[in-house]
VOGU-3710 file (C-alpha; in Angstrom, 3 decimals, decimal comma):
1> mgetiprlhl> 168,616/-238,876/-21,599  172,060/-237,528/-22,426  170,823/-233,941/-22,117  168,820/-234,544/-18,955  171,712/-235,705/-16,774  173,909/-232,589/-17,270  170,906/-230,359/-16,599  170,218/-232,316/-13,431  173,837/-231,867/-12,321  173,631/-228,127/-13,010
11> gvigalalsv> 170,430/-227,907/-10,971  172,043/-229,694/-8,011  175,198/-227,550/-8,217  173,089/-224,398/-8,373  171,036/-225,471/-5,344  174,198/-226,280/-3,348  175,837/-222,975/-4,303  172,710/-221,003/-3,369  172,475/-222,795/-0,030  176,134/-222,185/0,885
21> tssvaivicn> 176,151/-218,545/-0,219  172,901/-217,580/1,486  173,664/-219,508/4,692  177,111/-217,965/5,141  175,622/-214,523/4,427  172,862/-214,922/7,013  175,281/-216,248/9,644  177,495/-213,176/9,222  174,427/-210,888/9,293  172,958/-212,560/12,383
31> kalmsnlgfp> 176,318/-212,582/14,154  176,553/-208,815/13,662  172,926/-208,433/14,796  173,258/-210,538/17,946  176,871/-210,020/19,003  177,539/-206,438/17,951  174,063/-204,878/18,128  172,770/-206,809/21,151  169,679/-208,493/19,646  169,781/-212,034/21,148
41> fattltswhl> 166,299/-213,303/20,234  167,202/-216,090/17,773  163,969/-218,127/17,920  161,704/-215,106/17,464  163,912/-213,929/14,587  163,494/-217,348/12,944  159,698/-217,010/13,128  159,978/-213,659/11,336  162,184/-215,313/8,715  159,511/-217,892/7,991
51> mvtfctlhva> 156,725/-215,305/7,876  158,655/-213,200/5,357  159,403/-216,360/3,352  155,704/-217,264/3,210  154,691/-213,713/2,233  157,328/-213,664/-0,520  156,174/-217,018/-1,895  152,540/-215,905/-1,682  153,309/-212,842/-3,820  155,263/-215,033/-6,253
61> qrfnvfetka> 152,330/-217,431/-6,486  149,957/-214,534/-7,198  152,181/-213,521/-10,106  152,123/-217,147/-11,375  155,825/-217,709/-10,725  154,880/-221,210/-9,545  151,684/-223,237/-9,249  150,325/-224,496/-5,959  149,558/-228,165/-5,567  147,014/-229,580/-3,155
71> vdtktvmlfg> 148,663/-231,639/-0,412  146,882/-233,254/2,524  146,470/-230,472/5,094  147,106/-232,758/8,059  150,403/-233,951/6,533  151,614/-230,427/5,813  150,512/-229,138/9,224  152,283/-231,919/11,154  155,360/-231,515/8,948  155,462/-227,754/9,522
81> ilngvsigll> 154,971/-228,065/13,281  157,698/-230,745/13,481  160,194/-228,497/11,695  159,248/-225,554/13,904  159,699/-227,637/17,057  163,113/-228,885/15,847  164,334/-225,289/15,397  163,150/-224,365/18,890  164,809/-227,446/20,419  168,126/-226,713/18,677
91> nlslgfnsig> 168,067/-223,183/20,094  167,219/-224,538/23,548  170,059/-227,040/23,206  172,487/-224,179/22,675  171,089/-222,429/25,744  171,207/-225,408/28,120  174,509/-226,900/26,946  178,059/-225,772/26,413  179,074/-224,739/22,886  181,124/-227,925/22,551
101> fyqmtklaii> 178,176/-230,164/23,442  175,944/-228,185/21,074  178,444/-228,832/18,260  178,367/-232,541/19,182  174,578/-232,410/18,887  174,839/-231,032/15,359  177,457/-233,637/14,417  175,229/-236,450/15,718  172,522/-235,553/13,183  174,417/-237,245/10,304
111> pftvlletlf> 174,917/-240,717/11,862  171,402/-240,630/13,312  169,977/-239,783/9,863  171,970/-242,639/8,306  170,605/-244,991/10,981  166,976/-243,925/10,451  167,188/-244,174/6,650  168,804/-247,610/6,923  166,228/-248,970/9,377  163,004/-247,452/8,035
121> lnkqfsqnik> 163,676/-246,613/4,368  165,956/-249,575/3,566  168,575/-247,209/2,169  172,063/-248,640/1,808  175,231/-246,630/2,469  178,502/-248,016/1,120  181,629/-248,363/3,241  183,251/-245,577/1,199  180,418/-243,183/2,040  180,572/-244,107/5,734
131> fslsllllgv> 184,349/-243,619/5,773  184,133/-240,177/4,136  181,384/-239,117/6,579  183,526/-240,282/9,509  186,434/-238,149/8,263  184,112/-235,179/7,851  182,710/-235,495/11,375  186,204/-235,948/12,820  187,447/-232,799/11,083  184,497/-230,637/12,133
141> giasitdlql> 184,808/-231,975/15,672  188,493/-231,053/15,834  187,807/-227,590/14,392  184,774/-226,588/16,440  184,490/-228,571/19,680  186,266/-226,968/22,610  184,522/-228,161/25,771  182,065/-230,938/26,644  180,003/-230,158/29,742  177,098/-232,557/30,259
151> nlvgsiisll> 173,858/-232,033/32,183  170,657/-234,075/32,268  168,198/-231,438/30,984  170,555/-230,310/28,223  171,201/-233,907/27,126  167,463/-234,697/26,888  166,815/-231,510/24,877  169,717/-232,361/22,557  168,385/-235,887/21,939  164,943/-234,482/21,124
161> aiattcvgqi> 166,534/-231,866/18,842  168,497/-234,557/16,973  165,431/-236,780/16,549  163,069/-234,036/15,339  165,675/-232,525/13,001  166,495/-235,878/11,385  162,838/-236,873/10,959  161,950/-233,428/9,597  164,723/-233,495/6,996  163,932/-237,060/5,949
171> ltntiqkrln> 160,270/-236,087/5,541  161,298/-233,040/3,471  162,905/-235,391/0,963  160,257/-238,125/1,192  157,214/-235,846/0,823  158,644/-234,100/-2,244  159,345/-237,401/-4,018  156,327/-239,461/-2,981  153,731/-236,712/-3,377  155,481/-235,243/-6,445
181> vsstqllyqs> 155,588/-231,682/-5,114  158,383/-229,187/-5,700  160,471/-227,637/-2,947  158,700/-224,310/-3,541  155,236/-225,854/-3,234  156,112/-227,711/-0,025  157,780/-224,679/1,558  154,842/-222,443/0,626  152,323/-224,725/2,315  154,363/-225,614/5,403
191> apfqagilfv> 155,935/-222,206/6,177  152,813/-220,775/7,924  152,729/-223,699/10,366  156,480/-223,441/11,071  156,183/-219,682/11,552  153,091/-220,068/13,752  154,624/-222,518/16,217  157,790/-220,393/16,500  155,872/-217,116/16,719  153,991/-218,451/19,754
201> sgplvdkclt> 156,890/-220,256/21,432  159,717/-217,933/20,319  159,341/-215,191/22,951  159,094/-217,833/25,714  162,146/-219,746/24,462  164,151/-216,541/24,050  163,195/-215,294/27,512  164,253/-218,629/28,978  167,625/-218,371/27,223  168,391/-214,652/27,488
211> kqnvlaykys> 166,328/-213,499/30,501  165,090/-210,657/28,270  161,703/-209,848/26,756  161,637/-209,406/22,985  158,552/-207,174/23,277  160,337/-204,811/25,674  163,435/-204,495/23,486  164,208/-201,003/22,147  164,579/-201,268/18,376  166,987/-198,736/16,885
221> pfvlafiils> 166,901/-197,966/13,122  170,227/-199,813/12,731  168,871/-202,942/14,419  165,709/-202,810/12,310  167,808/-202,505/9,153  169,786/-205,648/10,033  166,589/-207,521/10,965  165,096/-206,678/7,559  168,322/-207,732/5,810  168,343/-211,003/7,764
231> cvisvsvnfs> 164,710/-211,684/6,791  165,420/-210,990/3,119  168,402/-213,382/3,086  166,334/-215,990/4,937  163,997/-216,353/1,947  166,924/-217,712/-0,047  168,114/-219,846/2,891  164,716/-221,498/3,457  164,109/-222,045/-0,254  167,574/-223,531/-0,860
241> tflvigktsp> 167,207/-225,840/2,167  164,102/-227,498/0,729  165,664/-227,451/-2,745  168,884/-229,184/-1,675  167,149/-231,858/0,420  164,659/-232,523/-2,404  167,342/-232,810/-5,097  169,892/-234,743/-3,035  169,301/-236,240/0,420  169,131/-235,258/4,105
251> vtyqvlghlk> 172,666/-236,612/4,635  174,068/-234,504/1,782  172,341/-231,448/3,248  174,000/-232,103/6,616  177,380/-232,493/4,902  176,747/-229,151/3,242  175,900/-227,703/6,643  179,315/-228,678/7,978  180,941/-227,104/4,929  179,157/-223,909/5,935
261> tclvlgfgyt> 180,556/-224,291/9,458  184,103/-224,469/8,076  183,480/-221,471/5,836  182,011/-219,462/8,709  185,071/-220,264/10,837  187,290/-219,128/7,978  185,301/-215,930/7,392  185,291/-215,232/11,124  189,072/-215,390/11,175  189,704/-213,351/8,026
271> llhdpftnrn> 186,938/-210,737/8,308  186,104/-210,535/12,019  189,566/-211,505/13,351  188,182/-214,280/15,576  190,812/-216,373/17,422  192,168/-219,143/15,202  194,543/-221,958/16,186  196,451/-224,753/14,454  193,752/-227,106/15,728  191,102/-225,142/13,799
281> iigilvamfg> 193,212/-225,291/10,624  193,863/-229,044/10,918  190,195/-229,730/11,643  188,986/-227,707/8,656  191,491/-229,431/6,331  190,390/-232,894/7,519  186,717/-231,910/7,155  187,266/-230,534/3,646  189,086/-233,746/2,667  186,156/-235,787/4,012
291> mglysyfctr> 183,696/-233,634/2,041  185,756/-234,105/-1,108  185,739/-237,878/-0,648  181,997/-237,856/0,044  181,330/-235,886/-3,147  183,599/-238,175/-5,176  182,046/-241,402/-3,889  178,487/-240,048/-4,290  179,186/-238,994/-7,892  180,779/-242,334/-8,728
301> enkkkqindl> 177,943/-244,354/-7,192  175,282/-242,205/-8,882  176,955/-242,760/-12,273  177,007/-246,512/-11,679  173,328/-246,417/-10,725  172,435/-244,408/-13,850  174,361/-246,841/-16,055  172,629/-249,828/-14,435  169,213/-248,171/-14,820  169,889/-247,423/-18,490
311> ssqtkettpf> 171,085/-250,973/-19,169  168,043/-252,465/-17,447  165,723/-250,191/-19,453  167,499/-251,201/-22,661  167,085/-254,882/-21,856  163,378/-254,399/-21,207  162,741/-252,476/-24,443  165,113/-254,293/-26,848  162,659/-257,070/-27,959  160,187/-254,423/-29,093
321> lgsknnqdtm> 162,635/-252,093/-30,862  163,595/-252,241/-34,514  160,536/-254,196/-35,632  158,382/-252,787/-38,390  155,181/-253,649/-36,672  155,093/-254,163/-32,918  151,592/-255,581/-33,042  152,633/-258,296/-35,516  155,625/-259,097/-33,355  153,428/-259,509/-30,292
331> eevkkpnkds> 151,068/-261,763/-32,202  153,987/-263,925/-33,362  155,174/-264,247/-29,793  151,746/-265,375/-28,701  151,513/-268,038/-31,478  152,661/-271,509/-30,341  155,748/-272,875/-32,075  155,260/-276,424/-33,418  158,953/-277,163/-33,006  158,950/-275,967/-29,435
341> lv> 159,385/-278,491/-26,637  157,022/-276,554/-24,351
//
């Protein structure tokens, strides 16, 4: 047991590091692709990401890098479609709302996830965890929210995006644990359905948002090179997403997502010379402090849980340890004691 826990910590740290690194890299790549090179078709690009991810995993499976595991097709199909729909709704939310309201939509995912897990999975969140999450959300809100323009259609789309994203991420964690499948196995089986729903709906969503047709776009060699680079990075992004949610929780993944937001803001200022104010700096510092508290409280509570689990296991196994013959011990327990009052 003593060796397992450090290995588990290393696995979680590795998954978190991979997720942060790959996500920041793909944001920078996509920002260059969409802002500088004029390729605005985000939903269609996401469908290509998922197709490349599936093809990569299929090749890896052929070379026995991992083993496939049979999962109910209906479950995987509905799960994949749900995740695909959530991506499309988030993109639509950005198109129908102001940037500030879109950031509010992303921030609302954490409290909504906490609410769903509390109501339907009986998961308990301590006051310390809630306080650290509140600080995190406050900091990200200060750093990223600039304007809040509301409209009916945009608000409905945002609510649907929040609901589908939360349910999809909770299911990512639940399916892996209850069906005992790895993140790679689940991603491999669900990626075709996610890619399919986005491949069909992507051009329509993008045309609605950009008033341009992805099929009529003139692809230069430079644009194609960045699209290929984006697709390659996406394999790591998609894999690490399932890995992080499976090893930790949907809430932790959302916290990590806001860390990425702070890092992207920082990279945008240092590398791309984006406008940066004292408000951005204060917000990022508050958010980072909230993340630090969240990590500290999670680590402390996990250690307490591990200690309690170990002590309960010890209590259960103690009567049967140290005896020369367990069978004789059991027989003696079964024999009635003449001096007993029972």
